[in-house]
Residue frames as a rotation matrix with the C-alpha (Angstrom) as fourth column:
MET 1
0.237 -0.971 0.014 35.30
-0.964 -0.237 -0.121 -16.10
0.121 0.015 -0.993 -9.52
PRO 2
0.516 -0.075 -0.853 36.84
-0.144 0.974 -0.173 -19.57
0.844 0.212 0.492 -10.08
ARG 3
0.617 -0.282 0.735 38.05
-0.770 -0.021 0.638 -21.21
-0.165 -0.959 -0.230 -6.92
LEU 4
-0.551 -0.828 -0.104 40.73
-0.832 0.555 -0.019 -23.77
0.073 0.076 -0.994 -6.28
SER 5
0.241 0.573 -0.783 39.59
-0.398 0.795 0.458 -27.34
0.885 0.201 0.420 -6.79
ALA 6
0.917 0.149 0.371 39.45
-0.399 0.328 0.856 -29.59
0.006 -0.933 0.360 -3.72
GLU 7
0.720 -0.694 0.019 42.58
0.690 0.713 -0.125 -31.38
0.073 0.103 0.992 -4.95
GLU 8
0.068 -0.695 0.716 44.47
0.372 -0.648 -0.664 -28.08
0.926 0.311 0.214 -5.44
VAL 9
0.479 0.179 0.859 43.41
-0.641 -0.598 0.482 -26.84
0.600 -0.781 -0.171 -1.98
SER 10
0.992 -0.088 0.089 44.50
0.008 0.756 0.655 -30.13
-0.125 -0.649 0.751 -0.42
LYS 11
0.426 -0.884 0.190 47.88
0.820 0.289 -0.495 -29.97
0.383 0.367 0.848 -2.16
LEU 12
0.053 -0.357 0.932 48.37
-0.043 -0.934 -0.355 -26.32
0.998 -0.021 -0.065 -1.18
LYS 13
0.777 0.285 0.561 47.42
-0.559 -0.097 0.823 -27.10
0.289 -0.954 0.084 2.45
GLU 14
0.887 -0.460 -0.043 49.93
0.451 0.843 0.293 -29.95
-0.098 -0.280 0.955 2.50
THR 15
0.152 -0.857 0.492 52.71
0.677 -0.272 -0.684 -27.80
0.720 0.437 0.539 1.03
LEU 16
0.206 -0.004 0.979 52.01
-0.443 -0.892 0.089 -25.02
0.873 -0.452 -0.185 3.55
LYS 17
0.942 0.220 0.252 51.82
-0.324 0.412 0.852 -27.54
0.083 -0.884 0.460 6.40
GLU 18
0.628 -0.773 -0.089 55.21
0.739 0.628 -0.246 -29.00
0.246 0.088 0.965 5.42
LYS 19
-0.248 -0.719 0.649 56.66
0.423 -0.683 -0.595 -25.49
0.872 0.127 0.474 5.75
GLY 20
-0.685 -0.012 -0.728 54.87
0.727 -0.061 -0.684 -24.89
-0.036 -0.998 0.050 9.06
TYR 21
-0.903 0.404 -0.146 52.05
-0.410 -0.912 0.012 -22.66
-0.128 0.071 0.989 7.76
LYS 22
-0.368 0.867 0.337 48.25
0.492 0.489 -0.721 -22.87
-0.789 -0.099 -0.606 7.48
LEU 23
-0.753 0.263 0.603 46.02
0.523 -0.317 0.791 -22.06
0.399 0.911 0.101 4.52
THR 24
-0.623 0.508 -0.595 44.17
0.325 -0.524 -0.787 -19.17
-0.711 -0.684 0.161 6.13
PRO 25
0.430 0.844 0.319 41.13
0.728 -0.115 -0.676 -17.60
-0.534 0.523 -0.664 4.43
GLN 26
0.627 -0.256 -0.736 43.34
-0.365 -0.931 0.013 -14.61
-0.689 0.260 -0.677 3.55
ARG 27
-0.500 -0.865 0.044 46.01
-0.420 0.287 0.861 -16.79
-0.757 0.412 -0.507 1.90
ARG 28
-0.376 0.431 0.820 43.38
0.687 0.724 -0.065 -18.74
-0.622 0.539 -0.568 0.04
SER 29
0.703 0.671 -0.236 41.78
0.384 -0.638 -0.667 -15.50
-0.598 0.378 -0.706 -1.20
ILE 30
0.194 -0.735 -0.650 45.18
-0.623 -0.604 0.497 -14.28
-0.758 0.309 -0.575 -2.42
VAL 31
-0.752 -0.466 0.467 45.80
-0.010 0.716 0.698 -17.51
-0.660 0.520 -0.543 -4.33
ASP 32
0.044 0.863 0.504 42.26
0.792 0.277 -0.544 -17.45
-0.608 0.423 -0.671 -5.75
THR 33
0.684 0.187 -0.705 42.82
-0.102 -0.933 -0.346 -13.88
-0.722 0.308 -0.619 -6.94
ILE 34
-0.330 -0.879 -0.343 46.05
-0.624 -0.068 0.778 -14.83
-0.708 0.471 -0.527 -8.71
ILE 35
-0.675 0.134 0.726 44.32
0.432 0.869 0.241 -17.81
-0.598 0.476 -0.644 -10.35
CYS 36
0.350 0.932 0.096 41.31
0.688 -0.186 -0.701 -15.73
-0.636 0.311 -0.706 -11.46
ASN 37
0.802 -0.111 -0.587 43.60
-0.333 -0.899 -0.285 -13.13
-0.496 0.424 -0.758 -13.01
GLU 38
0.136 -0.783 0.607 45.99
0.451 0.594 0.666 -15.52
-0.882 0.183 0.434 -14.67
GLY 39
-0.010 -0.251 0.968 47.77
0.995 -0.095 -0.015 -13.82
0.096 0.963 0.250 -17.54
SER 40
0.835 0.401 0.378 47.20
0.370 -0.916 0.153 -10.36
0.407 0.012 -0.913 -16.02
HIS 41
-0.129 -0.986 -0.109 50.58
0.736 -0.021 -0.677 -10.25
0.665 -0.168 0.728 -14.25
LEU 42
0.758 0.593 0.271 49.28
0.239 -0.639 0.732 -8.44
0.607 -0.490 -0.626 -11.16
THR 43
-0.399 -0.795 0.457 51.38
-0.239 -0.392 -0.889 -6.38
0.885 -0.464 -0.033 -8.76
VAL 44
-0.748 0.107 -0.655 51.04
0.628 0.432 -0.647 -6.92
0.214 -0.895 -0.391 -5.01
GLU 45
-0.850 0.434 -0.299 49.00
-0.221 -0.809 -0.545 -3.72
-0.479 -0.397 0.783 -4.78
GLU 46
-0.424 0.714 -0.558 46.61
-0.808 -0.020 0.589 -4.94
0.409 0.700 0.585 -7.51
ILE 47
-0.470 0.220 -0.855 46.25
0.293 0.952 0.084 -8.29
0.833 -0.211 -0.512 -5.73
TYR 48
-0.891 0.080 -0.447 45.58
0.421 -0.224 -0.879 -6.42
-0.170 -0.971 0.166 -2.48
ASP 49
-0.734 0.636 -0.238 42.87
-0.658 -0.753 0.018 -4.25
-0.168 0.169 0.971 -4.09
GLN 50
-0.226 0.668 -0.709 41.03
-0.562 0.505 0.655 -7.36
0.796 0.547 0.261 -5.31
VAL 51
-0.531 -0.028 -0.847 41.48
0.500 0.796 -0.340 -9.45
0.684 -0.604 -0.409 -2.15
LYS 52
-0.993 0.108 -0.052 40.21
-0.027 -0.629 -0.777 -6.55
-0.116 -0.770 0.627 -0.02
LYS 53
-0.394 0.903 -0.174 36.78
-0.766 -0.218 0.605 -6.97
0.509 0.372 0.777 -1.67
ASP 54
0.289 0.479 -0.829 36.41
-0.005 0.867 0.499 -10.46
0.957 -0.139 0.253 -0.09
CYS 55
0.208 -0.332 -0.920 38.56
0.949 0.296 0.108 -9.83
0.237 -0.896 0.376 3.01
PRO 56
0.637 0.110 0.763 38.09
0.185 -0.983 -0.013 -6.14
0.748 0.150 -0.646 3.95
GLU 57
0.965 -0.245 0.089 40.13
-0.145 -0.219 0.965 -6.63
-0.217 -0.945 -0.247 7.13
ILE 58
0.556 -0.797 0.238 43.29
0.822 0.570 -0.010 -7.71
-0.128 0.201 0.971 5.27
GLY 59
0.634 -0.437 -0.638 46.32
-0.174 -0.885 0.433 -5.44
-0.753 -0.163 -0.637 5.31
LEU 60
0.803 -0.388 -0.452 48.78
-0.530 -0.121 -0.839 -4.76
0.271 0.914 -0.303 2.51
ALA 61
-0.170 -0.919 0.355 51.62
-0.985 0.164 -0.045 -6.16
-0.017 -0.358 -0.934 4.66
THR 62
0.062 0.286 0.956 49.77
-0.350 0.903 -0.248 -9.50
-0.935 -0.320 0.156 4.90
VAL 63
0.957 0.291 0.003 49.48
-0.079 0.272 -0.959 -9.65
-0.280 0.917 0.283 1.11
TYR 64
0.420 -0.883 -0.209 53.21
-0.819 -0.269 -0.506 -8.86
0.390 0.384 -0.837 0.73
ARG 65
-0.308 -0.550 0.776 54.19
-0.848 0.528 0.038 -11.54
-0.431 -0.647 -0.629 3.27
THR 66
0.394 0.553 0.735 51.89
-0.148 0.827 -0.543 -14.09
-0.907 0.105 0.407 1.64
ILE 67
0.945 -0.088 -0.316 53.22
-0.319 -0.024 -0.947 -13.38
0.076 0.996 -0.051 -1.86
LEU 68
0.033 -0.998 0.050 56.80
-0.964 -0.045 -0.263 -13.78
0.265 -0.039 -0.963 -0.60
LEU 69
-0.216 -0.018 0.976 55.83
-0.586 0.802 -0.115 -17.05
-0.781 -0.597 -0.183 1.07
LEU 70
0.740 0.576 0.348 54.11
-0.047 0.560 -0.827 -18.33
-0.671 0.595 0.442 -2.09
GLU 71
0.706 -0.572 -0.417 57.15
-0.624 -0.225 -0.748 -17.34
0.334 0.789 -0.516 -4.13
GLU 72
-0.252 -0.822 0.511 59.49
-0.961 0.276 -0.030 -19.12
-0.117 -0.498 -0.859 -1.72
MET 73
-0.065 0.340 0.938 57.31
-0.297 0.891 -0.343 -22.23
-0.953 -0.301 0.043 -1.98
GLY 74
-0.928 -0.364 0.082 57.38
-0.021 0.270 0.963 -22.14
-0.373 0.891 -0.258 -5.79
ILE 75
-0.129 0.961 0.246 53.63
0.755 0.256 -0.603 -21.49
-0.642 0.108 -0.759 -6.16
VAL 76
0.950 0.312 0.031 54.11
0.261 -0.733 -0.628 -18.09
-0.173 0.604 -0.778 -7.82
TYR 77
-0.080 -0.997 0.004 57.08
0.958 -0.076 0.277 -16.38
-0.276 0.026 0.961 -9.35
LYS 78
0.273 0.055 -0.960 58.09
0.147 -0.989 -0.015 -12.80
-0.951 -0.137 -0.278 -9.68
LEU 79
0.224 -0.121 0.967 58.11
0.974 0.072 -0.216 -11.30
-0.044 0.990 0.134 -13.13
ASP 80
-0.113 -0.340 -0.933 60.02
0.243 -0.921 0.306 -8.11
-0.963 -0.192 0.187 -13.92
LEU 81
0.436 0.374 0.818 58.65
0.872 0.047 -0.486 -6.43
-0.220 0.926 -0.306 -17.04
ASN 82
-0.570 -0.804 0.173 61.09
0.820 -0.569 0.058 -3.52
0.051 0.175 0.983 -16.79
ASP 83
0.047 0.649 0.759 58.31
0.343 -0.725 0.598 -1.16
0.938 0.232 -0.257 -15.70
GLY 84
-0.577 -0.395 0.715 59.53
-0.469 -0.557 -0.686 -0.68
0.669 -0.731 0.136 -12.14
CYS 85
0.211 0.730 0.650 56.93
-0.977 0.175 0.120 -3.06
-0.027 -0.660 0.751 -10.67
SER 86
-0.925 -0.348 0.151 57.24
-0.354 0.935 -0.012 -6.65
-0.137 -0.064 -0.989 -9.53
ARG 87
0.072 0.954 -0.290 54.43
-0.980 0.122 0.160 -8.72
0.188 0.273 0.944 -10.93
TYR 88
-0.620 -0.249 0.744 53.41
-0.542 0.821 -0.178 -12.25
-0.567 -0.513 -0.644 -10.04
GLU 89
0.139 0.679 -0.721 52.03
-0.923 0.353 0.154 -15.25
0.359 0.644 0.675 -11.85
LEU 90
0.718 0.268 0.642 51.28
-0.537 0.800 0.267 -18.87
-0.442 -0.537 0.719 -11.09
VAL 91
-0.566 -0.803 -0.187 53.82
-0.803 0.486 0.344 -21.61
-0.186 0.345 -0.920 -11.56
HIS 92
0.580 0.769 -0.268 52.24
-0.812 0.574 -0.109 -24.53
0.070 0.281 0.957 -13.40
GLU 93
0.394 -0.404 0.826 53.32
-0.351 0.764 0.541 -28.06
-0.850 -0.503 0.160 -12.57
ASP 94
0.680 -0.060 0.731 53.68
0.575 0.662 -0.481 -28.98
-0.455 0.747 0.485 -16.23
GLU 95
0.907 -0.406 0.113 56.02
-0.244 -0.725 -0.644 -26.06
0.343 0.556 -0.757 -16.96
THR 96
0.512 -0.814 -0.275 59.69
0.857 0.504 0.105 -26.94
0.053 -0.290 0.956 -16.95
HIS 97
-0.735 -0.678 -0.020 60.60
0.678 -0.735 -0.017 -23.28
-0.003 -0.026 1.000 -17.53
ARG 98
-0.208 0.622 -0.754 58.88
0.145 -0.743 -0.653 -19.96
-0.967 -0.245 0.065 -17.24
HIS 99
0.363 0.363 0.858 57.04
0.898 0.110 -0.427 -19.01
-0.250 0.925 -0.286 -20.37
HIS 100
-0.706 -0.682 0.190 58.27
0.704 -0.646 0.296 -16.17
-0.079 0.343 0.936 -22.54
HIS 101
0.260 0.787 -0.559 56.68
0.642 -0.574 -0.509 -12.73
-0.722 -0.226 -0.654 -22.75
LEU 102
-0.362 -0.222 0.905 56.24
0.819 -0.540 0.195 -10.15
0.446 0.812 0.377 -25.49
ILE 103
0.003 0.296 -0.955 56.07
0.777 -0.602 -0.184 -6.64
-0.629 -0.742 -0.232 -24.01
CYS 104
0.383 0.209 0.900 54.81
0.797 -0.567 -0.207 -3.68
0.467 0.797 -0.384 -26.01
THR 105
-0.551 -0.720 -0.422 57.03
0.833 -0.510 -0.217 -0.67
-0.059 -0.471 0.880 -25.35
LYS 106
-0.768 0.325 0.552 54.24
-0.024 -0.876 0.482 1.73
0.640 0.357 0.680 -26.36
CYS 107
0.112 0.941 0.319 51.10
-0.561 -0.205 0.802 0.54
0.820 -0.269 0.505 -24.54
GLY 108
-0.447 -0.399 0.801 52.61
-0.895 0.207 -0.396 -1.91
-0.008 -0.894 -0.449 -22.03
LYS 109
0.664 0.735 -0.139 50.55
-0.743 0.669 -0.012 -4.88
0.084 0.111 0.990 -23.22
VAL 110
-0.458 -0.770 0.445 52.03
-0.786 0.584 0.202 -8.26
-0.416 -0.257 -0.872 -22.23
ILE 111
0.569 0.560 -0.602 51.52
-0.777 0.606 -0.172 -11.31
0.269 0.566 0.780 -24.42
GLU 112
0.157 -0.479 0.863 52.48
-0.569 0.671 0.476 -14.77
-0.807 -0.566 -0.167 -23.16
VAL 113
-0.095 -0.296 -0.950 54.32
-0.947 0.320 -0.005 -16.96
0.306 0.900 -0.311 -25.66
GLU 114
0.753 0.419 0.508 53.19
-0.557 0.816 0.152 -20.57
-0.350 -0.397 0.848 -25.55
GLY 115
0.910 -0.413 -0.047 55.78
0.346 0.815 -0.465 -23.31
0.230 0.407 0.884 -25.73
ASP 116
0.521 -0.827 -0.212 59.45
-0.016 -0.258 0.966 -23.35
-0.854 -0.500 -0.147 -24.89
LEU 117
0.992 -0.076 -0.099 61.29
-0.109 -0.138 -0.984 -22.09
0.061 0.987 -0.146 -27.94
LEU 118
0.405 -0.906 0.122 64.75
-0.881 -0.422 -0.215 -22.44
0.246 -0.021 -0.969 -26.47
GLU 119
0.852 -0.029 0.523 65.15
-0.244 0.861 0.445 -26.18
-0.464 -0.507 0.727 -25.81
THR 120
0.768 -0.591 0.245 67.72
0.572 0.463 -0.676 -26.71
0.286 0.660 0.695 -28.58
LEU 121
0.326 -0.643 0.693 69.68
-0.245 -0.766 -0.595 -23.63
0.913 0.024 -0.407 -27.55
GLU 122
0.603 -0.045 0.796 69.64
-0.797 0.002 0.604 -24.78
-0.029 -0.999 -0.035 -23.91
ASP 123
0.926 -0.255 0.279 71.02
0.238 0.967 0.094 -28.19
-0.294 -0.021 0.956 -24.90
GLU 124
0.528 -0.754 0.391 73.85
0.465 -0.128 -0.876 -26.52
0.710 0.644 0.283 -26.83
ILE 125
0.313 -0.377 0.872 74.68
-0.627 -0.772 -0.109 -24.17
0.714 -0.512 -0.478 -23.93
GLU 126
0.805 0.038 0.592 74.66
-0.532 0.490 0.691 -27.01
-0.264 -0.871 0.414 -21.40
LYS 127
0.827 -0.510 0.237 77.05
0.558 0.798 -0.228 -29.09
-0.073 0.321 0.944 -23.53
LYS 128
0.421 -0.690 0.589 79.37
0.338 -0.483 -0.808 -26.24
0.842 0.539 0.029 -24.53
TYR 129
-0.031 -0.404 0.914 79.72
-0.597 -0.726 -0.341 -24.71
0.802 -0.556 -0.219 -21.06
SER 130
-0.510 -0.077 -0.857 79.10
0.446 0.828 -0.340 -27.79
0.735 -0.556 -0.388 -18.87
PHE 131
-0.930 0.283 0.236 76.33
-0.368 -0.693 -0.620 -25.81
-0.012 -0.663 0.748 -17.21
LYS 132
-0.662 0.743 -0.097 73.06
0.739 0.669 0.075 -27.35
0.120 -0.022 -0.992 -15.97
ILE 133
-0.808 0.452 0.378 70.27
-0.341 -0.882 0.324 -24.88
0.480 0.133 0.867 -16.79
GLU 134
-0.809 0.550 -0.208 67.39
0.514 0.491 -0.704 -25.03
-0.285 -0.676 -0.680 -14.32
ASP 135
0.357 0.925 -0.128 65.26
0.747 -0.365 -0.556 -22.19
-0.561 0.102 -0.821 -15.64
HIS 136
-0.803 -0.536 0.261 65.28
0.593 -0.671 0.445 -19.18
-0.064 0.512 0.856 -17.92
SER 137
0.218 0.836 -0.504 63.26
0.553 -0.531 -0.642 -16.05
-0.804 -0.139 -0.578 -18.42
VAL 138
-0.727 -0.431 0.535 62.91
0.675 -0.304 0.673 -14.42
-0.127 0.850 0.511 -21.83
LYS 139
0.271 0.762 -0.589 61.29
0.422 -0.644 -0.638 -11.08
-0.865 -0.076 -0.496 -22.59
PHE 140
-0.476 -0.314 0.822 60.97
0.878 -0.225 0.422 -9.56
0.052 0.922 0.383 -26.04
PHE 141
-0.133 0.380 -0.915 60.34
0.327 -0.855 -0.403 -5.81
-0.936 -0.353 -0.010 -26.26
GLY 142
-0.916 -0.110 0.385 58.68
0.400 -0.231 0.887 -4.21
-0.008 0.967 0.256 -29.27
LEU 143
-0.674 0.723 -0.151 55.33
-0.714 -0.690 -0.116 -3.04
-0.188 0.030 0.982 -30.58
CYS 144
-0.445 0.632 0.635 52.11
0.225 0.765 -0.603 -5.04
-0.867 -0.125 -0.482 -30.38
ASP 145
-0.468 0.330 0.820 49.81
0.882 0.232 0.409 -5.38
-0.055 0.915 -0.400 -33.38
GLU 146
0.598 0.800 -0.045 47.66
0.799 -0.600 -0.035 -2.39
-0.055 -0.015 -0.998 -32.39
CYS 147
0.584 -0.418 -0.696 50.64
0.073 -0.827 0.558 -0.07
-0.808 -0.377 -0.452 -31.76
SER 148
-0.471 -0.859 0.199 52.59
0.258 0.081 0.963 -1.01
-0.844 0.505 0.183 -34.88
THR 149
-0.211 0.449 0.868 49.82
0.977 0.096 0.188 -0.02
0.001 0.889 -0.459 -37.31
């Protein structure tokens, strides 16, 4: 399982410290799990199931609290795929906006769209409405390649 680099751990420790928290082994295991499953859009329960393998003493409430903390700190963000579950994924420093998702309405497969396709539209909206856009989330619903054949 890939681990955080020394630089990433140091940065995460510093961010937690600034907010008055420590990078406990449980928190680190939760972050490692999210990193190792990048693109899987895990629920808190799925994260818990995986973290429990390395930290059998961890409780589901600890995972929930940690995910909320990481979300508050901007390390992860919540993704709603309209399936009744909150899912989480990493925020990347080089991303100015969340990436877009294609969601298959038949099998539930989620495909991440690379690149920000809405920059021109954002510029037009900002000018027309005098509104400073900070982020956006776009989901397209339809059938994946396997389900449409």
